[in-house]
N, C-alpha and C positions, 0 to 999 in steps of 0.2 A: 572633288574626286581625289585630290592629293591626300587629304586627311583620311578618306575612306581606304585608299590603297595602302596607306601607312599602317592601318590597323590589321592588314592581312599578314598572317605568319610566314607566308612564302615570298613576301615582298619587303625590300628595304628601300626606304626613301629618306634622305637626310633631313634634319630639322630645318636647314636652310632650303626653303621651298624652291626658290628660283635662282640658282647660281649664275645663269646667263653666260657662262664662260665661253660657250661655243658660238656666241653671237657677237664676235669681236667687232663687226661693222657697226653694231648698235651700242655695244657696251665695251669699248676698248679698255683693257686692263690699265693702260698708261694713264687714263683719265679718272681712275677710281679715286675717291676721296681717301685721305689717310686713315680714317676710322671705319672704312668699309669692311663688312664681313665677307665680301665676295672674294673668291679665289683669284689670284693674279697670275698663277702659273699652272701648267698641266699637272704638276705634282700636287699642288694644293687642291686642284679640282678632284683628282682621283682620291685624295685623302678623305674627302667627304664620304666616300662609299666604303672606307676601310672597316667600319663597324659591322657591315653586312655579314651574315653568316653563310657558310658554304651551302650551296644549293638554292639560295634566295635569288630572285630577280632583283636587280638594283635599277633605280631610275630617279628622275627628278622632273620638276614641273615648271620649266622656264617658258612662259607664254611667248616671249620674244623670239623663240626659235621658229615660229611661223613667219613673223614679219622679216626676220633676218634673211639676207640674200646669200649668206655663207654657211649658216648653221646646218642645213641639210647635208651639204657635202662634208662638213667637218664631222658630223655624226656618223655618216656612212663610212668615212675613213677610220674613225676611232672604233666603231662597233658595227661591222657590216651586217650583223644579225639583229640589230636594234629593232624594237617594235615602237612605232610612233602612234600616239593617240592624239588626234586633232579634234577639238570641239569648236564648231562654227556657230556664231550667233548672228541674228538679223542685224545688218550693219548699223542702222540708226540707233537702236537701243544699245548696241555694243559700244559705239563711240560715245554716247552719253555716259554710260557706266565707266568707260575708260577715262573720260575727262574728269569725272568725280573722283576716281581713284587717284589720278595724277595730282589733283588738288590736295587730296588727303595726304599723299606721300610727299607733297611740296615739290614735285617735279614741274607742275604747272602753276603759274601765278595769275593767269587770266580766268576769273571766275565765270565769265559768260561764255557758254559753249560756242555760240556763233562767232564771237570775236576771236576765240582761241582758234577756230577753224580758219578764219580769215588771215591769221598770222602765219599760215603755213609757208607761203612764198617768201616772206621776210625771214623766216627761220631757216629756210634752205640757204639763204645768203648769210647766215650767221648773225642775224639781227633779232632783237626782241627775245633773247634767250633768258629765262629766269635764272636767278642766282644759284638755285639748288639743282638746276638741270645739268648734271655732269655729263649726261648723254643726250644732247638735244635732238638727235635724229628720231628718238621715240615720240617726239611731239609732232611729227609729220603724220597727222591722223589718217590721211587717206591711204598711207602705206599699210595700215593695219587691216584693211578690209578688201584687199586684192586677193580674195580667197582662191580662185582658180589658179592664179599665177603662183601662189604659195604652195599649193598642192602639187603643181607640176614640178617644182623644184625637188620635192621629195620623191615623186614617182620617177624622176630622171636618174636618181642615184640609188634607189632601193626598190625591190620588188613590190608590186601593189599589195600583195598579201601581207606585207609587213607594215602597212599604213592603214589604220582604222580611222575613218572619218565619221564623227558623230555630229548630230545637229542638237544644239542646246535645248530646243523645245522638247525633243524626245527625252533628254536627260531629266528635264524638270517634270515631265509628265509621268515618267516611270523610272524613278531613281534607282530602285532595286534591280529592275530588269536590265537597265543600261549597264549597271555595274557588273552584273553577271556576264553580259556580253563582253565587257572589257576583260574580265578575269579569264574567260575562255580564250580570248585573243592573246592574252599574255601566257597562256599555257599553265595556269595555276588552278588550284582547287576552287571551283566556282560555288561550292556548297559551304565554304567557310563563312562563319557569321561575320557581317560587316556592320560597323556603327554608321547607320545612315544619318547624315546630318547636313546642315546648311552652314557653310563657312563663308567668311569674307563678305558680309552683307554690304550693299552699297550705302554710303552715308554722305551727308552734306556737311561741310565745314561751316560752323556758325560764324566764326570770326577768324579771318586769315592771320591777323596780328597775334591773337591769343594762341592760335595753332602754332605759329612760328616760335613763340616764346616757349610753349610746352616742348617743342622739338629741341630747342636750344638747351633747355633744362635736361632733357633726356640724354643728350650727347655732351653736356657740359661745355657748351660753346658760349663765349662772351662773359664779361665780368659778372653781370647780374645772374646769369644762369649758373656760373660756377659757384657763386655765393649761395644760391638757393640749393644747389645740389650737394654741397659739402656736408650740411647737417644730415641730409638723407643718407649719405654714405656712412656716416658715423653711427647712425641709429638703426639702420635696417640692412639686412643682407640684399645682395643684388636681385634675387628672385622676387623678393617682396617689393623692392623699389620699382622694378618693371611692372609688377601687378598694380601698384598704386598709380603709376603714370598712365597705364592703360585705362584704369577705372576713371581717372580724372578726365582723360580725353573723351571717353564714351559718354560721361555725364554732362560735361561742360562744353567741350569743343565740338562734338559731333551731334547731328540731328538727322532725322529721316529726310531723304531727298524730297524736294518739292516736285510736283508733277512736271513732266517735260513740257517745254514750250511747243505747242502744236506746230507753229510756223517753222521753227527750226527743224523739227523732226520731219515735216513734210518736205522741206528743202533737201534734207539728207537722203530721204527715200527716193526723191527724184534724181539726185546726183548719182546714187549708187544702184539704180535699177539695172543698168546694163551689167554691172558686176554680178548681180543676183541671177540675171538671165544666163550669163556665161557659166556661173557655178552650177546652175540647174542642168544645163546641157552637159557639163563635164561629169557630173555625178549621176546623171540619168534619173534625177528626182525633181519633181515640180516644187521648188522652193519659192517660185514666183507667187504661186497661189497660197502656199503655206504661210508665207510672211506677208501676204496682202499686197504684193507689188503688182498684181493684176489690176489693182484699182489706182495705180500711180500713172500719171500721164507721162 
């Protein structure tokens, strides 16, 4: 959706898809790594939108603004007329996808989903935190699927008509129709042509060690990585270097995800059934049946 909205002439969204600046409880600026592209001050955050043209709507796509306990109030204070688009996905499939994403981005070091979920209590105590997890609170997986609680935070500070709640299944089933709905909600031309596409496919990391080495080469960390990166810098411009590293990752490091372990998914669905029931009641839509939770004990 981020990529499709960026293609609309009346909308400006920065190249940095998820600045996460307004979720300081999850991503405090004080803990940002030195080479982070994330904005550390309000001035740096607002500068992201400076290239926008007069009359354009500006926005960004920080997924952690739903999980954050402070982002809703920060957004309402910064832009009281803000429009919020929230896309909710069936909890078990979402957490599996999130876990794979965190492994890919090296936020998570535990490759087994069940073991990663079991580490949540230890991580609340500051234990078993991966080296690259600068913001360990995002590894509290259960916090990501408290959907009704998340929506209440937005409805408490913004009028309901400024919050559009979408269900991921609808977006996948009717990509174009859902996008027109979003454009109407944003008050821009819904007839403008959009490039309908699928971005950010879920992948599996073949080798964590190789993945870490490729990341170190990309950022020039460590003596071996700096030695490997120096010739690349001399021989190729930055854009081509990035393209070469992305191509290497996609061909060598990443692979299609394996089928989900049925036992783990069943446990997740049982654990989060009450969340789905609560969300169904809150939205007035039967997500219990849509997501198959009517068959969950």
